[in-house]
C-alpha positions as CSV (number, residue, x, y, z in Angstrom):
1,M,23.7,-7.4,-8.0
2,P,20.4,-6.4,-6.3
3,M,17.2,-7.7,-7.9
4,L,15.6,-4.2,-7.8
5,E,17.5,-0.9,-7.5
6,V,15.6,2.4,-7.1
7,S,17.8,5.5,-7.2
8,R,16.8,9.1,-6.6
9,L,13.2,8.4,-7.6
10,S,11.0,11.5,-7.8
11,V,7.3,11.9,-8.9
12,Q,5.6,15.2,-9.3
13,F,1.9,16.1,-10.0
14,G,1.6,19.7,-11.0
15,Q,3.6,21.8,-8.5
16,K,3.5,19.1,-5.8
17,K,6.2,16.5,-5.3
18,I,4.6,13.2,-4.2
19,V,7.9,11.3,-4.0
20,D,11.2,13.1,-3.6
21,G,14.6,11.4,-4.0
22,L,13.6,7.9,-2.9
23,S,16.4,5.3,-3.0
24,F,16.5,1.7,-1.9
25,T,17.4,-1.8,-3.1
26,V,15.7,-5.2,-2.9
27,E,17.9,-8.3,-2.9
28,E,16.7,-11.7,-4.3
29,G,14.4,-13.4,-1.9
30,Q,14.0,-10.3,0.4
31,W,10.6,-9.2,1.6
32,L,10.4,-5.5,2.1
33,M,7.6,-3.5,3.8
34,I,7.1,0.2,3.0
35,V,5.5,2.2,5.8
36,G,4.6,5.8,6.2
37,P,1.5,8.1,6.7
38,N,-1.2,8.4,4.1
39,G,0.0,10.7,1.3
40,A,3.7,9.9,1.9
41,G,4.0,8.4,-1.6
42,K,4.1,4.7,-1.0
43,S,1.6,3.7,-3.7
44,T,3.1,6.3,-6.1
45,A,6.5,4.7,-5.6
46,L,5.1,1.3,-6.6
47,N,3.4,2.8,-9.6
48,A,6.7,4.3,-10.7
49,V,8.5,1.0,-10.4
50,T,5.9,-0.6,-12.7
51,Q,6.0,2.5,-15.1
52,G,2.5,3.5,-14.1
53,V,3.4,7.2,-13.6
54,P,6.2,9.4,-15.1
55,Y,9.2,9.9,-12.8
56,T,12.8,11.1,-12.7
57,G,15.6,8.9,-11.3
58,R,16.4,5.3,-12.1
59,V,14.7,2.0,-11.7
60,L,16.7,-1.1,-12.5
61,F,15.7,-4.8,-12.4
62,A,18.7,-7.2,-12.4
63,G,20.8,-4.3,-13.7
64,Q,18.4,-3.6,-16.6
65,D,16.5,-0.3,-16.9
66,V,12.8,-1.2,-16.3
67,A,11.7,1.7,-18.6
68,K,13.6,0.1,-21.5
69,M,12.3,-3.5,-20.9
70,K,9.8,-5.0,-23.3
71,P,6.3,-5.2,-21.7
72,A,6.3,-9.0,-21.9
73,L,9.7,-9.3,-20.2
74,R,8.7,-6.7,-17.6
75,A,5.5,-8.6,-16.8
76,Q,7.5,-11.9,-16.4
77,A,9.8,-10.1,-14.0
78,I,7.5,-7.8,-12.0
79,G,3.9,-8.5,-10.9
80,V,1.7,-5.9,-9.2
81,L,-1.5,-6.0,-7.2
82,A,-2.9,-2.5,-7.4
83,Q,-4.9,-0.8,-4.6
84,N,-8.1,-0.3,-6.7
85,H,-9.5,-2.4,-9.6
86,F,-11.7,-1.1,-12.4
87,V,-13.9,-3.7,-13.9
88,G,-15.9,-2.7,-16.9
89,Y,-16.1,-6.0,-18.7
90,G,-18.0,-9.3,-18.2
91,F,-15.0,-11.7,-18.2
92,T,-15.3,-14.8,-16.1
93,V,-13.0,-15.2,-13.1
94,E,-10.9,-17.8,-14.9
95,E,-10.5,-15.6,-17.9
96,V,-9.3,-12.7,-15.7
97,V,-6.8,-15.1,-14.0
98,R,-5.6,-16.3,-17.4
99,L,-4.6,-12.7,-18.1
100,G,-1.7,-13.3,-15.8
101,R,-0.3,-15.8,-18.4
102,F,-0.6,-13.3,-21.2
103,A,3.2,-12.6,-21.3
104,Y,3.9,-16.3,-21.6
105,A,1.1,-17.6,-23.8
106,G,1.3,-14.8,-26.4
107,G,-2.4,-14.2,-26.5
108,L,-5.5,-13.7,-24.3
109,F,-7.7,-16.6,-25.3
110,G,-5.2,-18.6,-27.3
111,R,-4.4,-22.3,-26.9
112,S,-3.1,-22.8,-23.3
113,Q,0.1,-24.7,-22.7
114,T,0.3,-27.3,-19.9
115,E,2.4,-25.0,-17.7
116,D,-0.1,-22.1,-18.2
117,R,-3.0,-24.3,-17.2
118,E,-1.2,-25.5,-14.1
119,K,-0.3,-22.0,-13.0
120,V,-3.9,-20.8,-13.5
121,E,-5.3,-23.8,-11.5
122,Q,-2.7,-23.3,-8.8
123,A,-3.6,-19.6,-8.5
124,L,-7.4,-20.3,-8.4
125,T,-6.8,-22.9,-5.6
126,L,-4.6,-20.6,-3.6
127,A,-7.2,-17.8,-3.9
128,G,-10.1,-20.1,-3.1
129,L,-11.9,-19.4,-6.4
130,Q,-12.3,-22.9,-7.9
131,D,-16.1,-22.8,-7.5
132,K,-16.4,-19.3,-9.1
133,R,-14.2,-19.9,-12.2
134,R,-17.2,-19.5,-14.5
135,Q,-18.8,-16.6,-12.7
136,S,-18.7,-13.1,-14.2
137,V,-16.4,-10.7,-12.3
138,L,-19.3,-8.1,-12.5
139,T,-21.2,-10.1,-10.0
140,L,-18.4,-10.5,-7.4
141,S,-18.2,-8.9,-4.0
142,G,-15.4,-6.6,-3.1
143,G,-13.4,-9.4,-1.4
144,E,-14.0,-11.9,-4.2
145,L,-12.8,-9.3,-6.8
146,Q,-9.7,-8.7,-4.7
147,R,-9.0,-12.4,-4.6
148,T,-9.5,-12.7,-8.4
149,F,-6.8,-10.1,-9.1
150,L,-4.6,-11.6,-6.5
151,A,-4.9,-15.0,-8.4
152,Q,-4.1,-13.2,-11.6
153,V,-0.8,-11.8,-10.2
154,L,0.1,-15.2,-8.7
155,A,-0.6,-16.9,-12.1
156,Q,1.8,-14.4,-13.6
157,D,4.6,-16.1,-11.5
158,P,6.9,-13.0,-11.4
159,K,10.3,-12.8,-9.8
160,L,9.2,-9.7,-7.8
161,L,5.8,-9.2,-6.3
162,L,4.5,-5.6,-5.6
163,L,1.4,-5.7,-3.4
164,D,-0.4,-2.5,-2.6
165,E,-2.9,-3.1,0.3
166,P,-3.5,-6.7,-0.6
167,T,-5.7,-7.4,2.4
168,N,-8.3,-4.8,1.6
169,H,-11.7,-6.3,1.3
170,L,-10.3,-9.8,2.3
171,D,-12.1,-11.8,5.0
172,L,-10.1,-13.3,7.9
173,H,-9.9,-16.7,6.3
174,S,-8.7,-15.2,3.0
175,V,-6.0,-13.2,4.7
176,E,-4.7,-16.3,6.4
177,A,-4.9,-18.1,3.0
178,L,-2.9,-15.2,1.5
179,E,-0.3,-15.6,4.2
180,R,0.0,-19.3,3.4
181,A,0.3,-18.6,-0.3
182,L,3.0,-16.1,0.2
183,A,4.9,-18.5,2.5
184,A,5.4,-20.7,-0.5
185,Y,6.4,-17.8,-2.8
186,P,10.2,-18.1,-3.7
187,G,10.7,-14.6,-5.1
188,A,11.2,-11.1,-3.7
189,L,8.3,-9.1,-2.2
190,L,7.6,-5.3,-1.9
191,L,4.6,-4.6,0.2
192,V,2.5,-1.6,1.2
193,S,-0.1,-2.5,3.9
194,H,-1.7,-1.1,7.0
195,D,-2.7,-4.5,8.4
196,R,-0.4,-4.8,11.4
197,A,-1.0,-8.5,12.0
198,F,-0.5,-9.4,8.3
199,I,2.8,-7.5,7.8
200,N,4.2,-8.9,11.0
201,N,3.6,-12.4,9.6
202,V,5.1,-11.9,6.1
203,T,7.8,-9.2,6.0
204,T,11.3,-9.2,7.4
205,R,12.5,-5.7,6.5
206,T,10.8,-2.2,6.9
207,L,11.4,0.9,4.8
208,E,10.0,4.1,6.4
209,I,9.0,7.1,4.3
210,T,8.1,10.2,6.3
211,C,8.6,13.9,6.0
212,G,10.5,13.3,2.8
213,H,13.1,11.1,4.6
214,V,13.8,7.4,4.0
215,E,15.1,5.1,6.7
216,D,15.9,1.4,6.2
217,Y,15.3,-1.1,9.1
218,K,16.2,-4.7,8.4
219,V,13.6,-6.1,10.9
220,R,9.9,-6.9,11.1
221,Y,7.4,-4.1,11.7
222,D,7.0,-4.6,15.5
223,E,10.7,-4.6,15.9
224,Y,11.0,-1.5,13.7
225,V,8.6,0.4,15.9
226,V,10.8,-0.3,18.9
227,L,14.0,0.5,17.1
228,R,12.6,3.7,15.6
229,K,11.7,4.9,19.1
230,E,15.1,3.9,20.5
231,R,16.9,5.6,17.6
232,R,15.2,8.9,18.1
233,E,15.7,8.8,21.9
234,Q,19.5,8.2,21.3
235,Q,19.5,11.1,18.8
236,M,17.7,13.3,21.2
237,R,20.2,12.5,24.1
238,A,23.2,13.1,21.8
239,Y,21.6,16.3,20.5
240,E,21.0,17.6,24.0
241,N,24.6,16.7,25.1
242,Q,26.0,18.5,22.1
243,Q,23.9,21.6,22.7
244,K,25.1,21.7,26.3
245,E,28.7,21.4,25.1
246,I,28.2,24.2,22.6
247,A,26.5,26.4,25.2
248,D,29.4,25.8,27.7
249,T,32.0,26.5,25.1
250,R,30.4,29.7,24.0
251,A,30.0,30.8,27.7
252,F,33.7,30.2,28.2
253,I,34.6,32.2,25.1
254,E,32.4,35.1,26.1
255,R,33.7,35.1,29.7
256,F,37.4,35.1,28.9
257,R,37.5,36.7,25.5
258,Y,39.3,39.8,26.7
259,Q,41.6,38.2,29.2
260,A,45.2,37.9,27.9
261,T,46.0,35.0,30.2
262,K,43.1,33.0,28.6
263,A,43.7,33.9,25.0
264,V,45.1,30.5,24.0
265,Q,42.2,28.6,25.6
266,V,39.7,30.9,24.0
267,Q,41.2,30.3,20.5
268,Q,41.1,26.6,21.2
269,R,37.4,26.8,22.1
270,I,36.6,28.8,18.9
271,R,38.4,26.1,16.8
272,Q,36.4,23.4,18.6
273,L,33.1,25.1,17.8
274,E,34.1,25.4,14.1
275,K,34.8,21.6,13.9
276,I,31.5,20.5,15.6
277,V,29.2,18.7,13.1
278,P,25.6,19.4,14.2
279,I,23.6,16.3,15.2
280,E,20.4,16.0,13.2
281,I,17.2,14.4,14.7
282,D,14.9,12.4,12.4
283,E,11.8,14.3,11.6
284,V,8.7,12.7,12.9
285,D,5.3,13.3,11.2
286,N,3.4,14.4,14.3
287,R,0.3,15.4,12.4
288,R,-2.7,13.5,13.7
289,M,-6.2,13.2,12.6
290,H,-8.7,14.5,15.2
291,L,-12.0,12.6,14.9
292,K,-15.0,12.9,17.2
293,F,-18.5,12.0,16.1
294,P,-21.0,14.8,17.1
295,P,-23.4,14.1,20.0
296,C,-26.4,12.1,18.7
297,L,-30.1,12.1,19.5
298,R,-31.4,9.3,21.6
299,S,-32.9,6.5,19.4
300,G,-35.3,3.8,20.4
301,D,-34.1,0.8,22.5
302,Y,-33.7,-1.4,19.5
303,P,-32.4,0.4,16.4
304,V,-32.4,-2.7,14.2
305,I,-34.6,-5.8,14.4
306,C,-34.6,-8.6,11.8
307,Q,-37.1,-11.4,11.8
308,G,-36.9,-14.1,9.2
309,V,-35.0,-11.8,6.8
310,E,-33.9,-13.5,3.6
311,K,-32.3,-12.5,0.3
312,A,-31.7,-14.5,-2.9
313,Y,-30.6,-13.8,-6.4
314,G,-32.4,-16.2,-8.6
315,D,-31.6,-19.7,-7.3
316,H,-28.7,-18.5,-5.2
317,V,-29.7,-17.9,-1.6
318,V,-27.4,-15.4,0.1
319,F,-29.0,-15.9,3.5
320,S,-32.3,-16.9,5.0
321,D,-34.1,-16.9,8.4
322,V,-31.9,-14.1,9.8
323,D,-33.1,-13.2,13.3
324,L,-31.1,-10.5,15.1
325,T,-31.7,-7.7,17.5
326,I,-29.2,-4.8,18.0
327,K,-29.7,-2.8,21.2
328,R,-29.1,0.9,21.5
329,G,-25.4,1.6,22.2
330,E,-24.1,-1.7,21.1
331,K,-21.0,-2.0,18.9
332,V,-21.4,-5.2,16.7
333,A,-19.3,-6.7,14.0
334,F,-20.4,-8.5,10.8
335,V,-17.8,-11.1,9.9
336,G,-17.5,-14.0,7.5
337,R,-16.1,-15.1,4.2
338,N,-16.4,-12.9,1.1
339,G,-19.7,-13.2,-0.7
340,E,-21.6,-14.6,2.4
341,G,-23.9,-11.5,2.5
342,K,-22.5,-9.0,5.0
343,S,-22.7,-6.0,2.7
344,T,-26.0,-7.4,1.4
345,L,-27.6,-7.3,4.8
346,V,-26.3,-3.8,5.3
347,K,-28.0,-2.8,2.0
348,C,-31.2,-4.4,3.3
349,I,-31.0,-2.3,6.4
350,M,-30.4,0.8,4.3
351,N,-33.5,-0.3,2.2
352,E,-31.4,-0.2,-1.0
353,I,-32.4,-3.6,-2.2
354,P,-35.6,-5.7,-1.9
355,Y,-35.7,-8.6,0.7
356,G,-38.0,-11.1,2.3
357,G,-39.1,-11.2,6.0
358,T,-39.4,-8.4,8.4
359,L,-36.8,-5.7,9.1
360,K,-37.6,-2.9,11.5
361,I,-35.7,0.3,12.0
362,G,-36.3,1.6,15.5
363,H,-37.8,4.9,16.6
364,N,-35.9,8.1,15.8
365,V,-33.0,6.2,14.2
366,Q,-30.7,8.4,12.0
367,I,-28.3,6.3,9.9
368,G,-24.8,7.3,8.8
369,Y,-23.5,4.9,6.1
370,F,-19.9,4.5,5.0
371,A,-20.0,2.2,2.0
372,Q,-17.2,-0.2,1.0
373,N,-16.5,1.8,-2.1
374,Q,-17.2,5.2,-0.6
375,A,-13.8,6.7,-1.3
376,Q,-14.0,5.7,-5.0
377,L,-17.3,7.5,-5.5
378,L,-15.7,11.0,-5.0
379,D,-15.6,13.4,-8.0
380,E,-12.0,13.5,-9.1
381,R,-12.6,16.8,-10.9
382,L,-13.2,18.7,-7.6
383,T,-10.7,19.9,-5.0
384,V,-10.8,18.7,-1.3
385,F,-12.5,21.9,-0.3
386,E,-15.0,21.8,-3.1
387,T,-15.9,18.2,-2.3
388,I,-17.0,19.2,1.2
389,D,-18.4,22.5,0.2
390,E,-20.9,20.9,-2.2
391,V,-22.6,18.9,0.7
392,A,-22.2,21.2,3.7
393,R,-25.3,23.1,4.7
394,G,-26.1,26.0,7.0
395,E,-23.5,27.1,9.6
396,M,-21.4,24.0,8.8
397,R,-20.2,25.8,5.7
398,L,-18.4,28.3,8.0
399,K,-16.5,25.5,9.7
400,I,-15.3,23.7,6.6
401,N,-11.7,24.8,7.1
402,D,-11.7,23.7,10.7
403,L,-13.1,20.3,9.8
404,L,-10.5,19.9,7.0
405,G,-7.7,20.8,9.4
406,A,-8.8,18.2,11.9
407,F,-8.5,15.6,9.1
408,M,-5.0,16.8,8.1
409,F,-6.3,18.7,5.0
410,G,-5.4,22.1,6.4
411,G,-3.7,24.9,4.4
412,E,-2.7,24.2,0.8
413,A,-3.8,20.5,1.2
414,S,-7.4,21.7,0.9
415,E,-6.8,22.9,-2.6
416,K,-5.4,19.5,-3.8
417,P,-7.6,17.9,-6.5
418,V,-9.1,14.6,-5.5
419,S,-7.4,12.9,-8.5
420,V,-4.0,13.1,-6.8
421,L,-5.1,11.9,-3.3
422,S,-3.9,8.6,-2.0
423,G,-6.4,5.8,-1.1
424,G,-6.1,6.8,2.6
425,E,-6.6,10.5,1.9
426,R,-9.7,9.7,-0.1
427,S,-11.0,7.5,2.8
428,R,-10.4,10.4,5.2
429,L,-12.3,12.8,2.9
430,A,-15.2,10.4,2.6
431,M,-15.3,10.2,6.4
432,I,-15.7,14.0,6.6
433,R,-18.8,13.8,4.6
434,L,-20.2,11.3,7.1
435,L,-19.7,13.8,9.9
436,L,-21.6,16.6,8.4
437,E,-24.9,15.3,9.8
438,P,-25.4,14.0,13.4
439,V,-26.4,10.3,13.4
440,N,-27.2,7.7,16.1
441,L,-26.6,4.5,14.0
442,L,-23.2,4.2,12.3
443,I,-22.9,1.5,9.6
444,L,-19.3,1.2,8.5
445,D,-18.5,-1.2,5.7
446,E,-14.7,-1.8,5.6
447,P,-13.9,1.7,7.0
448,T,-10.2,0.9,7.5
449,N,-9.4,0.1,3.9
450,H,-6.5,2.4,2.8
451,L,-6.1,4.0,6.2
452,D,-2.7,4.1,7.8
453,M,-2.2,2.7,11.3
454,P,-2.4,6.0,13.3
455,S,-5.6,6.9,11.4
456,K,-7.0,3.5,12.2
457,D,-6.3,4.0,15.9
458,V,-8.0,7.4,15.8
459,L,-11.1,6.0,14.1
460,K,-11.2,3.1,16.5
461,E,-11.2,5.4,19.6
462,A,-13.8,7.7,17.9
463,V,-16.2,4.8,17.3
464,R,-15.5,3.5,20.8
465,A,-16.5,6.9,22.3
466,F,-19.5,7.2,20.0
467,D,-22.6,7.3,22.2
468,G,-24.9,5.7,19.6
469,T,-25.0,2.3,18.0
470,A,-22.5,0.9,15.5
471,I,-22.5,-1.9,12.9
472,I,-19.0,-2.6,11.6
473,V,-18.3,-4.8,8.6
474,S,-14.6,-5.4,8.7
475,H,-11.8,-8.0,8.4
476,D,-9.3,-6.0,10.3
477,R,-8.6,-8.1,13.4
478,E,-6.7,-5.4,15.3
479,F,-9.3,-2.7,14.6
480,L,-12.2,-4.9,15.9
481,D,-10.3,-6.1,19.0
482,G,-11.6,-4.3,22.0
483,L,-14.1,-2.3,20.0
484,V,-17.1,-4.7,19.5
485,T,-18.9,-6.8,22.1
486,K,-20.9,-9.0,19.8
487,V,-20.1,-10.7,16.5
488,Y,-22.5,-11.9,13.9
489,E,-21.0,-14.6,11.7
490,F,-22.2,-15.0,8.1
491,G,-21.8,-18.3,6.5
492,G,-23.7,-21.1,4.7
493,G,-26.7,-18.9,4.2
494,H,-27.2,-18.3,7.9
495,V,-26.2,-15.6,10.4
496,R,-25.1,-16.7,13.9
497,E,-24.7,-14.6,17.0
498,H,-21.6,-14.8,19.1
499,L,-21.2,-12.9,22.4
500,G,-17.8,-11.5,23.1
501,G,-15.0,-9.8,21.2
502,I,-13.5,-10.7,17.8
503,Y,-10.6,-12.8,19.1
504,D,-13.1,-14.8,21.2
505,W,-15.0,-15.6,18.0
506,L,-11.8,-16.2,16.0
507,H,-10.4,-18.6,18.6
508,S,-13.6,-20.7,18.5
509,R,-13.8,-20.8,14.8
510,R,-10.1,-21.8,14.4
511,A,-10.6,-24.6,16.8
512,A,-13.6,-25.9,14.8
513,T,-11.7,-25.5,11.5
514,I,-8.7,-27.5,12.8
515,H,-10.9,-30.3,13.9
516,E,-12.7,-30.3,10.6
517,A,-9.4,-30.4,8.7
518,V,-8.1,-33.3,10.8
519,G,-11.3,-35.3,10.0
520,L,-10.9,-34.6,6.3
521,A,-7.3,-35.7,6.3
522,Q,-8.3,-39.1,7.7
523,T,-10.8,-39.7,5.0
524,P,-9.7,-42.1,2.3
525,S,-9.3,-40.7,-1.2
526,G,-12.6,-40.7,-3.0
527,G,-14.6,-41.5,0.1
528,S,-16.9,-39.3,2.1
529,A,-16.0,-37.7,5.4
530,S,-17.4,-39.6,8.3
531,P,-18.4,-37.8,11.5
532,A,-15.3,-39.0,13.4
533,A,-14.6,-37.6,16.9
534,P,-12.5,-34.5,16.7
535,Q,-8.9,-34.9,17.7
536,E,-6.5,-32.4,19.1
537,P,-3.9,-31.4,16.5
538,K,-0.4,-32.5,17.1
539,A,2.1,-29.9,18.2
540,G,4.2,-30.7,15.2
541,K,1.3,-30.0,12.8
542,Q,0.5,-26.6,14.1
543,S,0.5,-23.8,11.6
544,Y,2.8,-20.8,12.0
545,L,-0.1,-18.5,12.8
546,E,-1.5,-20.8,15.5
547,H,1.9,-21.1,17.1
548,K,2.3,-17.3,16.9
549,E,-1.1,-16.8,18.6
550,E,-0.3,-19.3,21.3
551,Q,3.1,-17.7,22.0
552,K,1.4,-14.3,22.3
553,K,-1.1,-15.6,24.8
554,L,1.6,-17.4,26.7
555,R,3.7,-14.2,27.0
556,K,0.7,-12.3,28.1
557,A,-0.1,-14.9,30.8
558,R,3.5,-14.9,32.1
559,K,3.5,-11.2,32.3
560,A,0.3,-11.3,34.3
561,V,1.9,-13.9,36.6
562,E,4.9,-11.6,37.2
563,E,2.7,-8.7,38.0
564,C,0.6,-10.8,40.4
565,E,3.8,-12.0,42.2
566,R,5.0,-8.4,42.6
567,K,1.7,-7.5,44.3
568,I,1.8,-10.5,46.5
569,A,5.4,-9.7,47.6
570,C,4.3,-6.1,48.5
571,L,1.3,-7.4,50.5
572,E,3.4,-10.0,52.3
573,A,6.0,-7.4,53.3
574,R,3.2,-5.2,54.7
575,V,1.8,-8.2,56.7
576,K,5.2,-8.7,58.3
577,E,5.4,-5.0,59.2
578,L,2.0,-5.2,60.8
579,D,3.0,-8.3,62.7
580,Q,6.0,-6.5,64.2
581,L,3.8,-3.5,65.1
582,F,1.3,-5.7,67.0
583,L,4.1,-6.9,69.3
584,D,3.7,-3.4,70.9
585,P,0.7,-3.6,73.3
586,A,-0.1,0.0,72.5
587,K,-0.3,-0.8,68.7
588,A,-2.3,-4.0,69.2
589,S,-5.4,-2.0,70.3
590,D,-5.2,0.4,67.3
591,M,-8.4,-0.4,65.4
592,G,-7.0,1.3,62.2
593,L,-4.1,-1.1,62.1
594,V,-6.4,-4.0,62.9
595,T,-8.7,-3.1,60.0
596,E,-5.7,-2.6,57.6
597,Y,-4.4,-6.0,58.7
598,A,-7.7,-7.8,57.9
599,D,-8.0,-6.0,54.5
600,T,-4.4,-6.8,53.6
601,R,-4.8,-10.5,54.5
602,R,-8.0,-10.6,52.4
603,Q,-6.3,-9.1,49.4
604,L,-3.4,-11.5,49.8
605,D,-5.7,-14.5,49.8
606,E,-7.5,-13.3,46.7
607,L,-4.2,-12.6,44.9
608,Q,-2.9,-16.0,45.8
609,D,-6.0,-17.7,44.3
610,E,-5.6,-15.5,41.2
611,W,-1.9,-16.5,41.0
612,L,-2.8,-20.2,40.9
613,V,-5.2,-19.6,37.9
614,L,-2.6,-17.4,36.0
615,A,0.2,-19.8,36.7
616,E,-1.8,-22.7,35.3
617,A,-2.6,-20.7,32.1
618,A,1.1,-19.8,31.8
619,G,2.2,-23.4,32.1
620,E,4.1,-22.9,35.3
């Protein structure tokens, strides 16, 4: 019997069906990933499973109708981490996490049992919130709040976990901590996420929802992408062969229809046509967001200059002595743990909060700001068209429909109320508002939250092509890779500059963290860590993520070696051909051949030197 059985699930808001006839099963211990474009109904399907929205169809947990289960039993069986969290109360972090034990303890602030206390402590540890247990959730950053609700669902200890965009707002360290926490989780998992690196690390099965069709792939996401492409190519070849067969058969029938000598063959062909079952090709959602930031005015050489900038809330110093200079045209990333001041410094740049020190905005700088909660600030009473119409000015009002169409809100979609939009659709709508005015300094605070993978790629290319300056606060490794050329790391009240891309920074910090962990492991219990010389971690102690990253680099290096060897072989073949040509006295005096021979030998020498370096990196 499957742990979870969803049969013919349909959800409708007004006249629009958000989910139509969805069916799938989850076996005990299975980890399932649901993929699909924004608006395909992924989050809605999770809400239906947890009875968050009305639906038709059937949802069974261990053979029992979920709709008929008592709330306490349902909470013990199914835990859900929602995409958005509303906090209107001043509970502490620990009190919110204890809510996860409500179904077991029989009360919110009642006397805790030993098991309850252990589960809460374990969840706080896994989420890295031990030092914030007494802090009000109203004072937390977006990432800290996400970790708090993650700890709550872990404390709930359900048999089935439903995670809707769990890595939103989480820093790189927290994402890796989440991966480690899930690695120890024994139950089943149903996940919606657009973090490619994360889902490859945790899921083993992929359910695709697109164009109202559901397809089940029992592989990881990267393998699913390959299989989906191969499946459609096979379908296309089979379809083309069938169409050719049909065309040939019809041509035969038309040619010999009135010839008595071919009457038997013609009837056979007609019967063959009647028996053919048409081959169907999987629909593919080819809609694509078209994003291009408008040309911007030239700003001064240094759009942002910070000298000794500091910010504190009472006795808590967020950061101090921040010195940074961002040049015109640079794309930089703000990274670091949650609560270390990334969004706070952005607010200082926007002059939204007071600060100490000197912060200068350069000449002719026009700022476009996409806040972390930008999508949540939209008026749910308005339609998509009305949302843009209320902020558009001048001739831009005549181009609203074109702009909406470029962001996949064309036709009837422009009349959808904001209240029924998915998280990704809301993010796209908020991005449109950013484009209504030309800017030369983009500040994007977690812009990829809720966006599907194709939309992330489009946004990445648009920011890369943007001719102004960009500051990007993000924890999305894949999004930042190849986009930024400088990283500012926030931590310990300081901001440090690192030249290079995100993986250059990540590699350096991982190495430092590993050395630090080894040093702590050697410290006797109760003693203080001594500044012991860093040691290389043993191969057997490597984490799964470190091993995965090393294997990825190794495969890349070996591929580079193979490509280099191919080029060397081509050049060596050409050198041999030229050597044969020079045996002819007439060819030996040809200066064109002499020049080509010299260039070819030079290229060959350079490639051989390159091969030595690549072969060493590949371990050959």
